[in-house]
gemmi code that builds the backbone of each chain (N, CA, C; Angstrom):
import gemmi

chains = {
    "A": [
        ("UNK", (-143.748, 50.921, -118.462), (-142.436, 51.319, -118.967), (-141.474, 51.281, -117.866)),
        ("UNK", (-140.203, 50.790, -118.176), (-139.164, 50.736, -117.178), (-137.883, 51.268, -117.888)),
        ("UNK", (-137.488, 52.465, -117.465), (-136.315, 53.052, -118.005), (-136.629, 53.964, -119.216)),
        ("UNK", (-135.826, 53.756, -120.276), (-136.027, 54.588, -121.515), (-136.433, 53.685, -122.642)),
        ("UNK", (-137.521, 54.203, -123.351), (-137.908, 53.509, -124.520), (-137.680, 54.415, -125.757)),
        ("UNK", (-137.478, 53.790, -126.891), (-137.224, 54.559, -128.150), (-138.179, 53.869, -129.245)),
        ("UNK", (-138.648, 54.669, -130.125), (-139.375, 54.202, -131.233), (-139.115, 55.009, -132.478)),
        ("UNK", (-139.031, 54.411, -133.697), (-138.997, 52.945, -133.895), (-137.764, 52.321, -133.579)),
        ("UNK", (-137.760, 50.958, -133.610), (-136.511, 50.199, -133.425), (-135.548, 50.438, -134.622)),
        ("UNK", (-136.201, 50.350, -135.831), (-135.415, 50.683, -137.041), (-136.295, 51.173, -138.047)),
        ("UNK", (-135.663, 51.869, -139.020), (-136.505, 52.556, -140.001), (-135.575, 52.742, -141.234)),
        ("UNK", (-136.191, 52.529, -142.422), (-135.592, 52.901, -143.651), (-136.372, 54.075, -144.249)),
        ("UNK", (-135.610, 55.123, -144.627), (-136.250, 56.389, -145.017), (-135.693, 56.889, -146.288)),
        ("UNK", (-136.523, 57.436, -147.142), (-136.084, 58.003, -148.427), (-135.497, 59.415, -148.022)),
        ("UNK", (-134.512, 59.786, -148.776), (-133.821, 61.065, -148.632), (-134.837, 62.200, -148.827)),
        ("UNK", (-134.828, 63.216, -148.077), (-135.745, 64.324, -148.229), (-136.985, 64.190, -147.424)),
        ("UNK", (-137.209, 63.006, -146.807), (-138.398, 62.889, -145.926), (-138.169, 63.330, -144.538)),
        ("UNK", (-139.169, 63.720, -143.885), (-139.184, 64.148, -142.493), (-139.385, 62.985, -141.498)),
        ("UNK", (-138.666, 62.921, -140.476), (-138.722, 61.786, -139.547), (-138.616, 62.223, -138.083)),
        ("UNK", (-139.385, 61.683, -137.178), (-139.274, 62.001, -135.808), (-138.995, 60.721, -135.101)),
        ("UNK", (-137.893, 60.656, -134.313), (-137.585, 59.596, -133.460), (-138.020, 59.922, -132.063)),
        ("UNK", (-138.762, 58.919, -131.421), (-139.338, 59.139, -130.189), (-138.506, 58.612, -128.979)),
        ("UNK", (-138.575, 59.261, -127.956), (-137.834, 58.825, -126.686), (-138.726, 59.173, -125.532)),
        ("UNK", (-138.887, 58.265, -124.617), (-139.678, 58.437, -123.411), (-138.949, 57.764, -122.255)),
        ("UNK", (-138.888, 58.514, -121.073), (-138.317, 57.866, -119.907), (-139.305, 58.037, -118.716)),
        ("UNK", (-139.212, 57.084, -117.818), (-140.078, 57.124, -116.707), (-139.377, 57.207, -115.422)),
        ("UNK", (-138.193, 57.728, -115.436), (-137.347, 57.855, -114.181), (-137.386, 59.258, -113.611)),
        ("UNK", (-138.124, 60.089, -114.213), (-138.281, 61.508, -113.800), (-136.924, 62.148, -113.795)),
        ("UNK", (-136.045, 61.789, -114.757), (-134.739, 62.445, -114.889), (-134.875, 63.823, -115.452)),
        ("UNK", (-134.121, 64.733, -115.042), (-134.179, 66.084, -115.509), (-133.493, 66.228, -116.805)),
        ("UNK", (-132.360, 65.603, -117.069), (-131.543, 65.802, -118.281), (-131.772, 64.608, -119.316)),
        ("UNK", (-131.829, 65.025, -120.544), (-132.012, 64.032, -121.607), (-131.015, 64.443, -122.722)),
        ("UNK", (-130.656, 63.306, -123.586), (-129.644, 63.531, -124.578), (-130.001, 62.693, -125.811)),
        ("UNK", (-129.584, 63.199, -126.944), (-129.654, 62.468, -128.139), (-128.179, 62.318, -128.661)),
        ("UNK", (-127.804, 60.998, -128.931), (-126.497, 60.776, -129.589), (-126.696, 59.948, -130.905)),
        ("UNK", (-125.667, 60.121, -131.697), (-125.603, 59.118, -132.810), (-124.256, 58.394, -132.723)),
        ("UNK", (-124.379, 57.164, -133.211), (-123.181, 56.334, -133.026), (-122.833, 55.672, -134.419)),
        ("UNK", (-121.680, 55.942, -134.893), (-121.215, 55.577, -136.223), (-120.044, 54.690, -136.067)),
        ("UNK", (-119.863, 53.728, -136.950), (-118.724, 52.714, -136.830), (-117.390, 53.561, -136.840)),
        ("UNK", (-116.601, 53.202, -135.797), (-115.258, 53.810, -135.768), (-115.247, 55.146, -135.096)),
        ("UNK", (-116.499, 55.635, -134.766), (-116.493, 56.954, -134.064), (-117.127, 56.738, -132.716)),
        ("UNK", (-116.810, 57.607, -131.777), (-117.446, 57.530, -130.458), (-118.885, 58.085, -130.623)),
        ("UNK", (-119.666, 57.994, -129.544), (-121.000, 58.529, -129.429), (-120.761, 60.027, -129.627)),
        ("UNK", (-121.610, 60.620, -130.493), (-121.484, 62.164, -130.648), (-122.890, 62.665, -130.241)),
        ("UNK", (-122.820, 63.764, -129.465), (-123.959, 64.345, -128.903), (-124.583, 65.300, -129.936)),
        ("UNK", (-125.871, 65.086, -130.222), (-126.628, 65.954, -131.178), (-127.291, 67.121, -130.507)),
        ("UNK", (-128.183, 66.822, -129.601), (-128.875, 67.861, -128.746), (-129.054, 67.309, -127.354)),
        ("UNK", (-129.270, 68.228, -126.419), (-129.462, 67.825, -124.991), (-130.569, 68.788, -124.477)),
        ("UNK", (-131.051, 68.392, -123.210), (-131.932, 69.182, -122.491), (-131.730, 68.954, -121.097)),
        ("UNK", (-131.395, 70.029, -120.310), (-131.052, 69.914, -118.953), (-132.424, 69.873, -118.008)),
        ("UNK", (-133.467, 70.340, -118.629), (-134.704, 70.370, -117.886), (-135.838, 70.604, -118.896)),
        ("UNK", (-137.023, 70.269, -118.512), (-138.101, 70.463, -119.364), (-138.226, 71.956, -119.737)),
        ("UNK", (-138.503, 72.194, -121.056), (-138.602, 73.573, -121.504), (-137.377, 74.145, -122.076)),
        ("UNK", (-136.177, 73.466, -121.848), (-134.882, 73.938, -122.335), (-134.240, 72.872, -123.232)),
        ("UNK", (-133.495, 73.386, -124.227), (-132.705, 72.492, -125.052), (-131.392, 73.193, -125.409)),
        ("UNK", (-130.433, 72.361, -125.837), (-129.150, 72.951, -126.266), (-128.518, 72.152, -127.333)),
        ("UNK", (-127.628, 72.716, -128.000), (-127.009, 72.076, -129.155), (-125.692, 71.281, -128.660)),
        ("UNK", (-125.527, 70.086, -129.262), (-124.337, 69.324, -128.989), (-123.246, 69.556, -130.038)),
        ("UNK", (-122.524, 68.434, -130.181), (-121.378, 68.484, -131.177), (-121.819, 68.513, -132.684)),
        ("UNK", (-122.867, 67.771, -132.979), (-123.345, 67.632, -134.361), (-124.923, 67.894, -134.532)),
        ("UNK", (-125.262, 69.182, -134.302), (-126.754, 69.473, -134.239), (-127.406, 69.697, -135.686)),
        ("UNK", (-126.568, 69.920, -136.754), (-127.054, 70.407, -137.935), (-127.958, 69.337, -138.645)),
        ("UNK", (-129.173, 69.708, -139.030), (-130.096, 68.841, -139.678), (-130.981, 68.181, -138.711)),
        ("UNK", (-130.860, 68.422, -137.458), (-131.714, 67.902, -136.305), (-132.321, 68.942, -135.473)),
        ("UNK", (-133.570, 68.748, -134.926), (-134.178, 69.602, -133.993), (-134.780, 68.751, -132.915)),
        ("UNK", (-134.959, 69.322, -131.722), (-135.519, 68.614, -130.595), (-136.483, 69.591, -129.872)),
        ("UNK", (-137.374, 68.998, -129.052), (-138.277, 69.698, -128.177), (-138.329, 68.953, -126.895)),
        ("UNK", (-138.640, 69.734, -125.770), (-138.838, 69.153, -124.446), (-139.976, 69.778, -123.801)),
        ("UNK", (-141.184, 69.276, -124.256), (-142.398, 69.899, -123.640), (-142.655, 69.479, -122.294)),
        ("UNK", (-142.200, 68.179, -121.868), (-142.394, 67.729, -120.488), (-141.207, 66.953, -120.130)),
        ("UNK", (-141.159, 66.450, -118.829), (-140.072, 65.728, -118.351), (-139.753, 64.463, -118.972)),
        ("UNK", (-140.833, 63.740, -119.521), (-140.646, 62.366, -119.887), (-140.250, 62.194, -121.439)),
        ("UNK", (-140.605, 63.137, -122.205), (-140.500, 62.947, -123.686), (-139.442, 63.880, -124.315)),
        ("UNK", (-138.684, 63.416, -125.274), (-137.631, 64.130, -125.901), (-137.488, 63.701, -127.333)),
        ("UNK", (-138.371, 64.120, -128.171), (-138.371, 63.660, -129.579), (-137.255, 64.396, -130.408)),
        ("UNK", (-136.705, 63.656, -131.334), (-135.674, 64.142, -132.321), (-136.242, 64.161, -133.628)),
        ("UNK", (-136.173, 65.324, -134.334), (-136.689, 65.382, -135.666), (-135.640, 65.631, -136.750)),
        ("UNK", (-135.683, 64.868, -137.842), (-134.866, 65.074, -138.973), (-135.822, 65.868, -139.953)),
        ("UNK", (-135.615, 67.098, -140.322), (-136.527, 67.779, -141.084), (-136.565, 67.335, -142.548)),
        ("UNK", (-135.352, 67.055, -143.068), (-135.256, 66.544, -144.429), (-134.040, 65.625, -144.500)),
        ("UNK", (-134.255, 64.327, -144.375), (-133.175, 63.409, -144.132), (-132.245, 63.276, -145.317)),
        ("UNK", (-130.981, 63.103, -145.006), (-129.876, 62.901, -146.023), (-129.176, 61.623, -145.632)),
        ("UNK", (-128.542, 61.050, -146.622), (-127.821, 59.784, -146.467), (-126.807, 59.735, -145.343)),
        ("UNK", (-126.170, 60.907, -145.060), (-125.110, 61.016, -143.934), (-125.792, 60.880, -142.643)),
        ("UNK", (-127.086, 60.892, -142.508), (-127.713, 60.752, -141.282), (-128.024, 59.277, -140.963)),
        ("UNK", (-127.627, 58.448, -141.768), (-127.685, 57.003, -141.564), (-126.840, 56.669, -140.320)),
        ("UNK", (-127.379, 56.104, -139.316), (-126.659, 55.904, -138.042), (-127.598, 55.188, -137.078)),
        ("UNK", (-126.975, 54.854, -135.946), (-127.827, 54.350, -134.771), (-127.892, 55.519, -133.875)),
        ("UNK", (-129.156, 55.776, -133.473), (-129.433, 56.949, -132.592), (-129.821, 56.415, -131.241)),
        ("UNK", (-129.147, 56.909, -130.175), (-129.432, 56.558, -128.852), (-129.975, 57.825, -128.077)),
        ("UNK", (-131.004, 57.602, -127.397), (-131.467, 58.592, -126.418), (-131.016, 58.181, -125.010)),
        ("UNK", (-130.615, 59.187, -124.169), (-130.148, 58.860, -122.847), (-130.729, 59.805, -121.880)),
        ("UNK", (-130.656, 59.529, -120.597), (-131.126, 60.481, -119.572), (-130.214, 60.373, -118.316)),
        ("UNK", (-130.212, 61.454, -117.586), (-129.481, 61.366, -116.232), (-130.356, 62.166, -115.244)),
        ("UNK", (-130.071, 61.940, -114.048), (-130.850, 62.496, -112.937), (-130.801, 64.082, -113.054)),
        ("UNK", (-129.662, 64.572, -113.241), (-129.564, 66.023, -113.445), (-128.318, 66.260, -114.234)),
        ("UNK", (-128.162, 67.406, -114.752), (-126.943, 67.853, -115.492), (-125.903, 68.251, -114.460)),
        ("UNK", (-124.737, 68.140, -114.819), (-123.599, 68.533, -113.911), (-123.159, 67.400, -113.041)),
        ("UNK", (-122.032, 67.649, -112.371), (-121.406, 66.726, -111.478), (-121.517, 65.284, -111.956)),
        ("UNK", (-121.832, 64.342, -111.078), (-121.828, 62.945, -111.365), (-123.203, 62.693, -112.161)),
        ("UNK", (-123.065, 62.464, -113.424), (-124.333, 62.297, -114.203), (-124.289, 60.994, -115.025)),
        ("UNK", (-124.388, 59.922, -114.336), (-124.446, 58.635, -114.931), (-125.593, 58.634, -115.895)),
        ("UNK", (-125.331, 58.309, -117.179), (-126.391, 58.401, -118.170), (-126.939, 56.967, -118.423)),
        ("UNK", (-128.292, 56.899, -118.550), (-129.033, 55.653, -118.850), (-129.437, 55.760, -120.351)),
        ("UNK", (-129.228, 54.722, -121.038), (-129.469, 54.701, -122.495), (-130.742, 53.888, -122.879)),
        ("UNK", (-131.413, 54.409, -123.871), (-132.482, 53.616, -124.528), (-131.870, 52.539, -125.471)),
        ("UNK", (-132.711, 51.678, -125.989), (-132.254, 50.584, -126.859), (-131.726, 51.035, -128.276)),
        ("UNK", (-131.924, 52.229, -128.664), (-131.472, 52.778, -129.932), (-132.474, 52.565, -131.086)),
        ("UNK", (-132.284, 53.433, -132.004), (-133.107, 53.383, -133.307), (-132.026, 53.329, -134.420)),
        ("UNK", (-132.102, 52.287, -135.212), (-131.257, 52.107, -136.433), (-131.913, 52.802, -137.577)),
        ("UNK", (-131.353, 53.817, -138.096), (-131.986, 54.636, -139.208), (-131.070, 54.525, -140.424)),
        ("UNK", (-131.694, 54.145, -141.539), (-131.064, 54.151, -142.852), (-131.757, 55.053, -143.825)),
        ("UNK", (-130.931, 55.984, -144.314), (-131.491, 56.973, -145.299), (-130.964, 56.721, -146.639)),
        ("UNK", (-131.889, 56.448, -147.604), (-131.430, 56.091, -148.935), (-131.672, 57.268, -149.942)),
    ],
    "B": [
        ("UNK", (-108.335, 70.894, -129.427), (-109.557, 70.095, -129.563), (-109.570, 69.066, -128.406)),
        ("UNK", (-110.736, 68.394, -128.412), (-110.958, 67.364, -127.358), (-110.748, 65.907, -127.983)),
        ("UNK", (-110.040, 65.059, -127.267), (-109.719, 63.837, -127.831), (-109.668, 62.730, -126.787)),
        ("UNK", (-110.299, 61.630, -127.047), (-110.213, 60.407, -126.238), (-109.652, 59.266, -127.055)),
        ("UNK", (-108.588, 58.678, -126.668), (-107.886, 57.535, -127.376), (-107.970, 56.242, -126.640)),
        ("UNK", (-108.394, 55.247, -127.302), (-108.414, 53.906, -126.711), (-108.201, 52.878, -127.884)),
        ("UNK", (-107.616, 51.770, -127.602), (-107.268, 50.805, -128.661), (-108.605, 50.315, -129.316)),
        ("UNK", (-108.501, 50.084, -130.641), (-109.737, 49.663, -131.384), (-110.175, 48.308, -130.984)),
        ("UNK", (-109.266, 47.393, -130.798), (-109.652, 45.960, -130.524), (-108.556, 45.299, -129.673)),
        ("UNK", (-109.000, 44.454, -128.820), (-108.099, 43.619, -128.018), (-108.765, 42.179, -127.979)),
        ("UNK", (-107.773, 41.153, -127.768), (-108.204, 39.784, -127.646), (-107.628, 39.235, -126.374)),
        ("UNK", (-108.429, 38.461, -125.619), (-107.845, 37.882, -124.420), (-108.497, 36.541, -124.211)),
        ("UNK", (-108.017, 35.749, -123.308), (-108.455, 34.335, -123.126), (-109.373, 34.355, -121.895)),
        ("UNK", (-110.301, 33.448, -121.965), (-111.319, 33.227, -120.869), (-110.545, 32.892, -119.606)),
        ("UNK", (-110.866, 33.510, -118.501), (-110.191, 33.270, -117.128), (-109.041, 34.178, -116.951)),
        ("UNK", (-108.519, 34.904, -117.974), (-107.391, 35.767, -117.830), (-107.758, 37.160, -117.334)),
        ("UNK", (-106.763, 38.074, -117.386), (-106.962, 39.458, -116.957), (-106.633, 40.293, -118.238)),
        ("UNK", (-107.413, 41.393, -118.404), (-107.137, 42.302, -119.518), (-107.183, 43.715, -118.994)),
        ("UNK", (-106.360, 44.577, -119.561), (-106.389, 45.973, -119.165), (-106.661, 46.809, -120.460)),
        ("UNK", (-107.647, 47.615, -120.363), (-108.027, 48.522, -121.459), (-107.708, 49.935, -121.136)),
        ("UNK", (-106.795, 50.547, -121.932), (-106.313, 51.922, -121.646), (-107.087, 52.927, -122.272)),
        ("UNK", (-107.132, 54.102, -121.706), (-107.821, 55.314, -122.290), (-106.993, 56.548, -121.912)),
        ("UNK", (-106.676, 57.342, -122.921), (-105.956, 58.539, -122.613), (-106.892, 59.696, -123.172)),
        ("UNK", (-106.780, 60.852, -122.606), (-107.716, 61.945, -122.970), (-107.061, 63.271, -122.919)),
        ("UNK", (-107.575, 64.126, -123.683), (-107.261, 65.533, -123.672), (-108.591, 66.265, -123.899)),
        ("UNK", (-109.019, 66.959, -122.819), (-110.344, 67.580, -122.853), (-110.198, 69.054, -122.247)),
        ("UNK", (-111.229, 69.834, -122.607), (-111.284, 71.185, -122.052), (-111.929, 71.010, -120.709)),
        ("UNK", (-111.221, 70.864, -119.646), (-111.717, 70.650, -118.324), (-111.982, 69.127, -118.069)),
        ("UNK", (-112.129, 68.798, -116.770), (-112.275, 67.416, -116.421), (-113.221, 67.367, -115.208)),
        ("UNK", (-114.355, 66.628, -115.449), (-115.265, 66.544, -114.306), (-115.590, 65.027, -114.136)),
        ("UNK", (-114.656, 64.187, -114.418), (-114.904, 62.702, -114.122), (-114.776, 61.933, -115.443)),
        ("UNK", (-114.424, 60.701, -115.206), (-114.253, 59.729, -116.348), (-115.174, 58.559, -116.093)),
        ("UNK", (-115.928, 58.101, -117.132), (-116.783, 57.008, -117.111), (-116.281, 55.870, -117.955)),
        ("UNK", (-116.608, 54.623, -117.576), (-116.514, 53.439, -118.470), (-117.891, 52.830, -118.648)),
        ("UNK", (-118.215, 52.567, -119.888), (-119.458, 51.857, -120.144), (-119.151, 50.629, -120.959)),
        ("UNK", (-120.018, 49.646, -120.817), (-119.926, 48.414, -121.600), (-121.093, 48.407, -122.619)),
        ("UNK", (-120.791, 47.981, -123.881), (-121.825, 47.972, -124.904), (-121.628, 46.574, -125.632)),
        ("UNK", (-122.695, 45.762, -125.489), (-122.702, 44.446, -126.229), (-123.203, 44.814, -127.636)),
        ("UNK", (-122.799, 44.041, -128.593), (-123.126, 44.200, -130.037), (-124.716, 44.427, -130.191)),
        ("UNK", (-125.126, 45.475, -130.836), (-126.554, 45.706, -131.150), (-127.370, 46.166, -129.944)),
        ("UNK", (-126.688, 46.488, -128.757), (-127.403, 46.931, -127.605), (-126.908, 48.349, -127.203)),
        ("UNK", (-127.606, 48.779, -126.142), (-127.244, 50.158, -125.586), (-126.018, 50.084, -124.718)),
        ("UNK", (-125.268, 51.150, -124.542), (-124.274, 51.196, -123.548), (-124.793, 51.164, -122.112)),
        ("UNK", (-124.155, 50.449, -121.262), (-124.473, 50.344, -119.842), (-123.336, 50.812, -118.867)),
        ("UNK", (-123.580, 51.519, -117.809), (-122.600, 52.142, -117.004), (-121.823, 50.992, -116.244)),
        ("UNK", (-120.526, 51.173, -116.192), (-119.620, 50.281, -115.385), (-119.011, 51.059, -114.258)),
        ("UNK", (-118.368, 52.158, -114.478), (-117.545, 52.822, -113.378), (-117.461, 54.253, -113.607)),
        ("UNK", (-117.091, 54.985, -112.580), (-116.880, 56.394, -112.586), (-115.720, 56.709, -111.634)),
        ("UNK", (-114.753, 57.531, -112.189), (-113.566, 58.069, -111.463), (-113.564, 59.522, -111.564)),
        ("UNK", (-113.357, 60.140, -110.443), (-113.159, 61.677, -110.507), (-111.861, 62.021, -109.769)),
        ("UNK", (-111.421, 61.152, -108.797), (-110.236, 61.323, -108.071), (-109.168, 60.279, -108.483)),
        ("UNK", (-107.880, 60.619, -108.420), (-106.810, 59.659, -108.754), (-106.974, 58.387, -107.926)),
        ("UNK", (-106.633, 57.263, -108.544), (-106.622, 56.047, -107.838), (-107.444, 55.021, -108.443)),
        ("UNK", (-107.606, 53.914, -107.754), (-108.236, 52.677, -108.235), (-109.674, 52.557, -107.530)),
        ("UNK", (-110.593, 52.266, -108.378), (-111.918, 51.958, -107.834), (-112.231, 50.495, -108.257)),
        ("UNK", (-112.578, 49.641, -107.253), (-112.813, 48.253, -107.543), (-114.288, 47.876, -107.348)),
        ("UNK", (-114.787, 47.211, -108.265), (-116.134, 46.769, -108.259), (-116.248, 45.344, -108.750)),
        ("UNK", (-116.143, 44.350, -107.895), (-116.195, 43.000, -108.265), (-115.025, 42.653, -109.226)),
        ("UNK", (-115.283, 42.099, -110.369), (-114.289, 41.624, -111.241), (-113.676, 42.840, -112.077)),
        ("UNK", (-114.340, 43.941, -111.971), (-113.980, 45.155, -112.714), (-113.290, 46.168, -111.804)),
        ("UNK", (-112.220, 46.812, -112.296), (-111.557, 47.878, -111.560), (-111.294, 48.968, -112.620)),
        ("UNK", (-111.351, 50.283, -112.104), (-110.954, 51.344, -112.986), (-109.995, 52.297, -112.297)),
        ("UNK", (-109.000, 52.720, -112.945), (-107.900, 53.533, -112.479), (-107.795, 54.936, -113.136)),
        ("UNK", (-107.577, 55.932, -112.480), (-107.443, 57.168, -113.015), (-106.112, 57.977, -112.529)),
        ("UNK", (-105.442, 58.565, -113.453), (-104.439, 59.479, -113.189), (-104.754, 60.826, -113.921)),
        ("UNK", (-105.102, 61.772, -113.178), (-105.556, 63.059, -113.873), (-104.289, 63.867, -114.411)),
        ("UNK", (-103.246, 63.699, -113.699), (-102.032, 64.459, -114.228), (-101.477, 63.897, -115.503)),
        ("UNK", (-101.767, 62.588, -115.732), (-101.308, 61.951, -116.956), (-102.334, 61.948, -118.035)),
        ("UNK", (-103.637, 62.330, -117.649), (-104.712, 62.217, -118.677), (-104.894, 60.810, -119.032)),
        ("UNK", (-104.992, 59.807, -118.050), (-104.963, 58.416, -118.336), (-105.872, 57.633, -117.389)),
        ("UNK", (-106.495, 56.721, -117.970), (-107.314, 55.681, -117.197), (-107.179, 54.393, -117.833)),
        ("UNK", (-107.419, 53.372, -116.976), (-107.573, 51.998, -117.555), (-108.702, 51.293, -116.804)),
        ("UNK", (-109.283, 50.322, -117.530), (-110.275, 49.412, -117.022), (-109.605, 48.127, -116.957)),
        ("UNK", (-109.737, 47.483, -115.807), (-109.137, 46.115, -115.581), (-110.219, 45.086, -115.336)),
        ("UNK", (-110.179, 44.083, -116.244), (-111.191, 42.993, -116.143), (-110.506, 41.710, -115.758)),
        ("UNK", (-110.917, 41.189, -114.588), (-110.305, 39.943, -114.117), (-111.281, 38.719, -114.322)),
        ("UNK", (-110.658, 37.532, -114.327), (-111.398, 36.261, -114.414), (-112.414, 36.398, -115.602)),
        ("UNK", (-111.839, 36.686, -116.750), (-112.646, 36.959, -117.943), (-113.632, 35.854, -118.284)),
        ("UNK", (-114.823, 36.214, -118.573), (-115.942, 35.245, -118.978), (-116.289, 35.597, -120.537)),
        ("UNK", (-116.885, 34.614, -121.049), (-117.246, 34.826, -122.499), (-118.186, 35.945, -122.596)),
        ("UNK", (-119.065, 36.168, -121.564), (-119.999, 37.267, -121.638), (-119.400, 38.652, -121.640)),
        ("UNK", (-118.127, 38.712, -121.330), (-117.391, 40.009, -121.298), (-117.042, 40.491, -122.682)),
        ("UNK", (-117.272, 39.606, -123.681), (-117.067, 40.047, -125.088), (-117.996, 41.205, -125.351)),
        ("UNK", (-117.457, 42.366, -125.635), (-118.275, 43.578, -125.790), (-117.264, 44.742, -126.135)),
        ("UNK", (-117.896, 45.847, -126.457), (-117.076, 47.003, -126.579), (-117.118, 47.769, -125.265)),
        ("UNK", (-115.956, 48.413, -124.921), (-115.850, 49.177, -123.667), (-115.458, 50.625, -124.153)),
        ("UNK", (-116.381, 51.498, -123.663), (-116.398, 52.897, -124.002), (-115.862, 53.780, -122.816)),
        ("UNK", (-114.893, 54.573, -123.211), (-114.368, 55.582, -122.224), (-114.991, 56.899, -122.510)),
        ("UNK", (-115.394, 57.665, -121.472), (-115.999, 59.012, -121.734), (-115.625, 59.909, -120.594)),
        ("UNK", (-115.251, 61.102, -121.014), (-114.872, 62.109, -119.995), (-115.886, 63.341, -119.949)),
        ("UNK", (-116.255, 63.698, -118.770), (-117.053, 64.845, -118.573), (-116.221, 66.083, -118.600)),
        ("UNK", (-116.517, 67.005, -119.573), (-115.654, 68.162, -119.820), (-116.082, 69.320, -118.844)),
        ("UNK", (-115.610, 70.497, -119.091), (-115.865, 71.594, -118.255), (-117.411, 72.002, -118.174)),
        ("UNK", (-118.070, 71.589, -119.236), (-119.553, 71.834, -119.259), (-120.338, 70.632, -118.836)),
        ("UNK", (-119.629, 69.631, -118.240), (-120.276, 68.361, -117.899), (-120.816, 67.536, -118.940)),
        ("UNK", (-120.470, 67.930, -120.196), (-120.952, 67.084, -121.324), (-119.879, 65.884, -121.480)),
        ("UNK", (-120.484, 64.769, -121.835), (-119.538, 63.575, -122.026), (-118.911, 63.624, -123.399)),
        ("UNK", (-117.590, 63.496, -123.484), (-116.885, 63.259, -124.681), (-116.483, 61.800, -124.721)),
        ("UNK", (-116.803, 61.128, -125.878), (-116.729, 59.678, -125.864), (-115.536, 59.223, -126.731)),
        ("UNK", (-114.857, 58.219, -126.312), (-113.956, 57.485, -127.213), (-114.655, 56.614, -128.114)),
        ("UNK", (-113.988, 56.077, -129.159), (-114.592, 55.305, -130.129), (-114.996, 53.823, -129.706)),
        ("UNK", (-114.339, 53.523, -128.495), (-114.580, 52.233, -127.892), (-113.528, 51.193, -128.284)),
        ("UNK", (-113.321, 50.263, -127.366), (-112.476, 49.090, -127.585), (-113.256, 47.824, -127.630)),
        ("UNK", (-113.117, 47.089, -128.759), (-113.851, 45.812, -128.921), (-113.044, 44.743, -128.243)),
        ("UNK", (-113.518, 44.119, -127.321), (-112.836, 43.035, -126.566), (-113.387, 41.674, -127.011)),
        ("UNK", (-112.495, 40.925, -127.592), (-112.850, 39.490, -127.973), (-112.246, 38.579, -126.977)),
        ("UNK", (-113.048, 37.651, -126.437), (-112.650, 36.636, -125.493), (-112.635, 35.271, -126.186)),
        ("UNK", (-111.514, 34.592, -126.024), (-111.413, 33.307, -126.727), (-111.343, 32.276, -125.638)),
        ("UNK", (-111.955, 31.099, -125.953), (-111.995, 30.053, -124.970), (-110.591, 29.487, -124.648)),
    ],
}
model = gemmi.Model(1)
for chain_id, residues in chains.items():
    chain = gemmi.Chain(chain_id)
    for i, (resn, *xyz) in enumerate(residues, 1):
        res = gemmi.Residue()
        res.name, res.seqid = resn, gemmi.SeqId(i, " ")
        for name, pos in zip(("N", "CA", "C"), xyz):
            atom = gemmi.Atom()
            atom.name, atom.element = name, gemmi.Element(name[0])
            atom.pos, atom.b_iso = gemmi.Position(*pos), 0.0
            res.add_atom(atom)
        chain.add_residue(res)
    model.add_chain(chain)
structure = gemmi.Structure()
structure.add_model(model)
structure.setup_entities()
C-alpha cells in the first residue's frame, strides 16, 4: 500500500441499507478525515480523528458514524442510507492536527443511494 | 458564518497566464491551501500560505493578503494538463479546513 486506499471504488445502495466505507493509510499519520464532495459545493467535513482512539464531528455528521481503533484505519458507516447521501466520499490524512496540516487524499468512493 | 468564494469556471489559452482568486471569511485563520483536482480524481496539494506575500513554486505561485481576506493562485505557461479544478481552503481557528467550491479551469489550444 502506498498512501491512502479506499474501498469500494463505487457502490449503488438501496435506501435503508447499512454501508461501511473503508479507508486505510500507511503513512503513520495521526489525523484522518472523511469528506463528502457534491457538485457545486466545497468539500464538507463529516467526521475527523486527531489520533487513534479519538473522533470528532465535522460540519455534516448526521447519518454517519466513524471509529478509529488503530492508526491506519478509519471506516465510515452509514447506518441507514438515504438518497441525500449520494455523493463522492474522500478519506484524507495528515501528519498531525493543527498548524501546517497538508492533507493527503484517497481516490474516493462514489456512492449512489436509490 | 464561514465562507470561501472563488469563481466557478475560467477559460484560458495554452501558454498563457491565469490568475484564480479566492476570498474568505472564516472564524480565525491558520493558513490557506490550494489544491488541484483533476476530474474523477482526488485533490492534490499545490501550495500553502500563512504569511502575507507571494510563494513561488515552478510555474505556480500563490499570494496571500490576510488583511483583505484574499488569495490568488497564478499559473504561468499553461499546459493542457493544467485543465482541472482548483480548490481554495482555509484552516480556521480549530485548524479545520474550510473549502471553497472550486474553480474549474478550461485550457484551450
